[in-house]
C-alpha angles and dihedrals in degrees: 000000000000117000117259118251111232136181113251119240114262094242090054091048090053093050092048091047091048089054090061090060105029125050099150140357092275092063090053091048089050091054092048093048090051090052089051092050091049087053088060094247118176094191128041123182122194119194121189136187119199092356091305095303093107100028143346127185129191115196125181141174094226133128095291128212124279117247090241091055101041101091091043090053090065094054124095119270095009118134143150093212104076133020105173145024089263090058089055088062092053106043114168098165130080093230123045110137097080093226108105104085094035092050094047091048092050092062104030148028103276131190123183121191118182141167128186123208091253096058129077096222143009129262132222128217127178133209115186111187093325097320105118118200113246095214133053124227123213113245135184104245140147121242109294137040137294121196117192120191125187134174096014113201091009089141096041103058093170089063095041095054090062093060115109133224121307090255093053094047090046090052091052091053092045091054092046090055091049091051092052094043097059096063093035094054095152091061123089114230125195124183124189128181120191089349093305120117108237101168135021117175116182123198112285141154114286092253093048091048090051090051092048095048093048093037092236130153104176147355093070119141119205127193136166126199138171131200126173105319096337123100121194133192119179131190112189132179127187112195123230090227136044115275131184122247090249091058095050117099114216120172129180125189129185113191088343092305116126107235142167109230126173093197094059094041092048092049092056094043092049095048091052095041095111089052106039109020094115114023120003125071112197124224116213150158117216118196114192123183108193133174108257090236090064099059143030121225095178095084104110135013091245089059090220095118130070131186118216122212091219112030092174093057092050092045094048094048094051096041094049093044092050092049090050090063091066103029097069108110120219117260094199117138114256113238119246116272092228088061091069098044131096095052127162129223125210139174096256121111088238110063117197139190124245089218120110117261119248093262088068099040094106087070093051102094098190092069117093119242092244094052112134123199110237118243091249092047133214118311119255099176146282137291115220089340087280108081127050115218120202138160127234132172091276100048141279121344121208114197126193099224096204094048093046094047090046091057092047093052092043094053091046089053091049091050092052091046092054090054096045132079114255109264114225140189120224106217117232088197108036122220112247126197136172109235137187127244091258093049090049091052092049095048094048093048091050099039094115092050092051093046090055087057093051102268122126126176148142132217129218128168091350091304116125114212114193113200101171136031133178111278094238091061128085119214093245090051091055093049091052094050096041097099092047089049091055091048093052093047090051095049104037107009092241140084111228089160088076092050092045092051090053091048091051091052091048089048092055090048092051090050091055093046097047124099112278129214116289093040112145116216128178122225094266090053092046092053091046089058090048091050092050091049090055091059098037119101115243091008090156090079139032116241090265091057101256117136114259096205147008130208122218107198123222087243090058090047090053091050091054089063097034091247121162094022 
């Protein structure tokens, strides 16, 4: 006998629905912060007890909720943000599904206190595990709304047992606040845990807020771009030292909504692949402003996913803009050749120039008045035949010869590659693979794109026969990357994985060809390296992502010897 189909009880429906939105305290805090932002709050305070496991409170100075609307606000699918299907196509708010307060109330003890500007006092409503109070109580409260949540998941023990330690849950909330604060830089955020202030972010410019959140002072690249109806602003930071993926901060916003998007993340990763594929993990904030007709934000209850109408356009804009940050060649004046002549050699490990340091250049009459010291300075010598030492206007510059030379060779190889025709290998024994209907459709639609990258093939009876591959690829490499290739073609209509593989091979070649340690260079050769670095894209890092140089300022040098104190 077949099992009977029954309607689920309403309280069970509410708990299941809440589970789609809330998986831990941080997701509830996120929803409440978004409600506060939609209410045009300029100050949001978050109070936690026990990392949010015992209590979390979100208080704002926003528009508040009218007394007549307060009970309704706690019910499922009630919202002031959309009223029709047309509104769903033109969402300008962070919340719009009408689920947040109802979902939180279904799995916790919830109190909401709110006061609008038109009312003399605030009003309190309670929702205990889905049971909403029928009457409101007056409450002394400033303009705005306070939401107090205790005992989250008390009635869903299966969910509660998966919560982590107070420190872990606190960290999740902390990071959620940081994510919201970057794009809402004009809003003041205060976070307290166990009555101690842990975070206080005052209104700042978007760039200053980004610096504050990531604790950065320099090495931030900023670029803005616009194409068709899409506006892009990008803040990007490459660290001087190796960081783990978990320590990298990567934020994506679409129409001010924090999202997680593989297209955007992949575009940045791909465009920096020749710079960061081994060591460095970039931190960034991507701000996309897109016409509502070009994307869908109603993809998942958590509202963290979007679906773009044209993935390829988004990908191309971000990838090209990111590359532009590092492809701008220096326009610094090259120092006169005669400035680096008349050097002396000696038997010491540290070789030095007989030329005057920059502090005495004013006395050197053969330099023109408009002479400008390059960023990487004028070579003084080498340390252990491994590190170049030079002096610029800021201080001493230490250059890793191998890393610098590796970047120079790599960029020269890339430049030649871009000018050359793609070399290919015709396969004596073709590669054959069984493919699905969807894979066949993708490959046929992108055949011209793949051919331009060196791939040639034909398909018969769902069997793919590859007759030609790029020369830099080995057959086993292609077989390994095939599934990733299909995925990229499907999502963005391109195959950066092929380009990235070639870049990685070239990077390894450049590494092998570059000067190794214990390479002796004279001053002319040293300065030639410095000159080439100045005009080489991405010269700050080798192609594996390691820094090529460090600057020790004169101020730092003084501090070493307790000068100026």
